[in-house]
C-alpha positions in Angstrom: 124.1 91.0 113.1 123.6 91.7 108.9 124.0 94.3 107.4 120.8 94.2 105.1 120.1 96.3 102.3 116.2 98.3 101.6 114.9 99.8 98.3 111.6 101.3 97.3 110.9 100.5 93.9 107.7 101.2 91.5 105.6 98.0 91.6 106.0 98.2 87.3 106.9 94.8 85.6 111.0 95.3 84.9 111.7 97.8 87.7 112.8 94.9 90.0 114.8 93.2 87.8 116.5 96.4 86.8 117.5 96.6 90.7 118.4 93.1 90.8 120.5 93.4 87.6 122.5 96.0 88.8 123.9 94.2 91.3 124.5 91.4 89.3 126.5 93.7 86.7 128.5 94.2 89.4 129.2 90.7 90.7 127.2 90.4 93.8 125.5 87.7 94.5 121.9 88.1 96.4 121.2 85.7 99.3 118.2 86.5 100.8 115.4 88.3 99.5 112.3 89.5 100.7 109.3 91.9 97.8 106.6 92.9 99.2 103.8 94.9 98.5 103.3 98.4 100.1 101.0 101.7 100.0 97.8 100.9 97.4 100.1 98.5 95.4 101.7 101.6 93.6 105.2 100.4 94.7 106.7 98.0 96.8 109.9 97.4 99.0 112.2 95.5 98.6 114.4 93.7 102.2 117.7 92.1 101.0 121.2 90.4 102.2 123.9 90.6 99.3 127.8 89.6 99.6 129.3 93.3 99.7 126.4 95.4 101.2 129.0 98.7 101.4 129.5 98.6 97.2 125.9 97.2 97.2 124.3 100.3 98.7 126.5 102.5 96.2 125.9 100.7 93.1 122.2 101.2 94.0 121.8 104.6 94.8 124.8 105.7 91.7 121.8 104.1 90.0 119.5 106.3 91.6 117.7 104.4 93.8 116.7 105.4 97.4 118.5 102.6 99.4 118.9 102.6 103.7 121.0 100.0 104.7 120.2 98.3 108.4 121.2 95.8 111.3 119.0 92.9 111.1 119.5 89.3 112.9 119.3 86.0 111.1 118.4 83.0 113.1 119.4 79.6 112.4 116.6 77.4 112.9 116.0 73.5 112.8 113.8 72.5 110.5 110.6 71.5 112.1 107.5 72.2 113.6 107.1 74.5 116.2 110.7 76.0 115.9 109.9 79.4 114.8 107.3 79.6 117.2 109.7 78.8 120.4 112.3 81.5 118.9 109.7 83.6 119.2 108.6 83.2 122.2 111.8 83.8 124.1 112.0 87.5 121.8 108.4 88.0 123.1 108.6 86.8 126.7 111.4 89.6 127.3 109.1 92.0 125.1 111.3 92.5 121.6 108.5 93.0 119.0 109.5 91.3 115.5 109.2 94.2 113.3 108.9 92.3 110.3 110.4 88.6 109.6 111.2 86.7 106.1 112.6 82.7 106.4 114.0 81.0 103.7 115.4 77.5 103.0 118.8 76.5 103.1 120.5 75.5 100.2 120.0 72.3 98.6 122.8 71.0 96.4 123.8 74.0 95.8 120.5 75.8 94.9 119.0 77.9 96.5 114.6 78.5 96.5 112.3 81.8 95.9 109.1 82.1 96.4 107.5 85.0 93.8 103.9 85.8 94.1 102.5 86.9 90.3 99.4 88.1 88.7 98.8 85.5 86.6 99.7 83.1 88.3 99.3 80.0 85.3 101.0 82.7 82.9 104.3 82.8 85.1 104.3 78.7 84.9 103.9 78.0 81.3 106.3 80.7 81.0 108.9 79.0 83.7 108.5 75.4 81.9 109.0 76.2 78.5 112.4 78.1 79.9 113.3 75.2 81.5 113.3 76.3 85.2 112.3 73.7 88.0 109.0 74.9 89.8 108.3 73.1 93.4 105.2 71.6 94.1 103.2 71.4 96.5 103.1 67.8 96.8 107.2 67.9 97.3 106.3 70.3 100.3 104.1 68.4 101.9 106.3 65.1 101.6 106.7 64.0 105.2 111.0 63.6 104.5 112.4 66.7 104.7 113.7 68.4 101.6 116.8 69.0 102.4 119.0 68.3 105.0 120.0 70.5 107.8 123.5 71.0 108.8 124.7 73.1 111.6 127.3 75.1 109.6 125.4 78.4 108.9 127.7 78.7 105.7 125.8 75.5 104.2 123.0 77.5 104.2 123.9 80.6 101.8 127.0 79.6 100.8 130.8 79.8 101.3 130.7 83.3 99.8 128.9 85.2 102.1 130.2 87.7 104.2 129.6 87.7 108.0 
């Protein structure tokens, strides 16, 4: 089991950045992150796996955020078509319901990927390119060759500092 932190945030510019910044200021590394819009869009729900889970929860709680910590499973999967379907089928056959799921690609030479949904994609692309932030293109995603090298060591996916 992995301990995951859940935080509800107002859906306003800068709120997520302040939350993540509070962890960064304490040297707490986020290893996986999901942000979803809830309700009528006035707030969002953040799920993340971080180093130093209990400390992260305290830092966020002390900063005024409502924090929940829960157990989740992290499944290592081969990066090939149908593998996730097989995992879900195994669970379904045993009547296990998936409440939610988010997936991420393993590290590639020390780099991670993040998926962002933004209000103005064109503006965001321009800002990120001007800031020197590389963007993955659809063309790279559709390449036949794997984008990364798959290994069986789970530490390779998260980096050596991930706590278990």
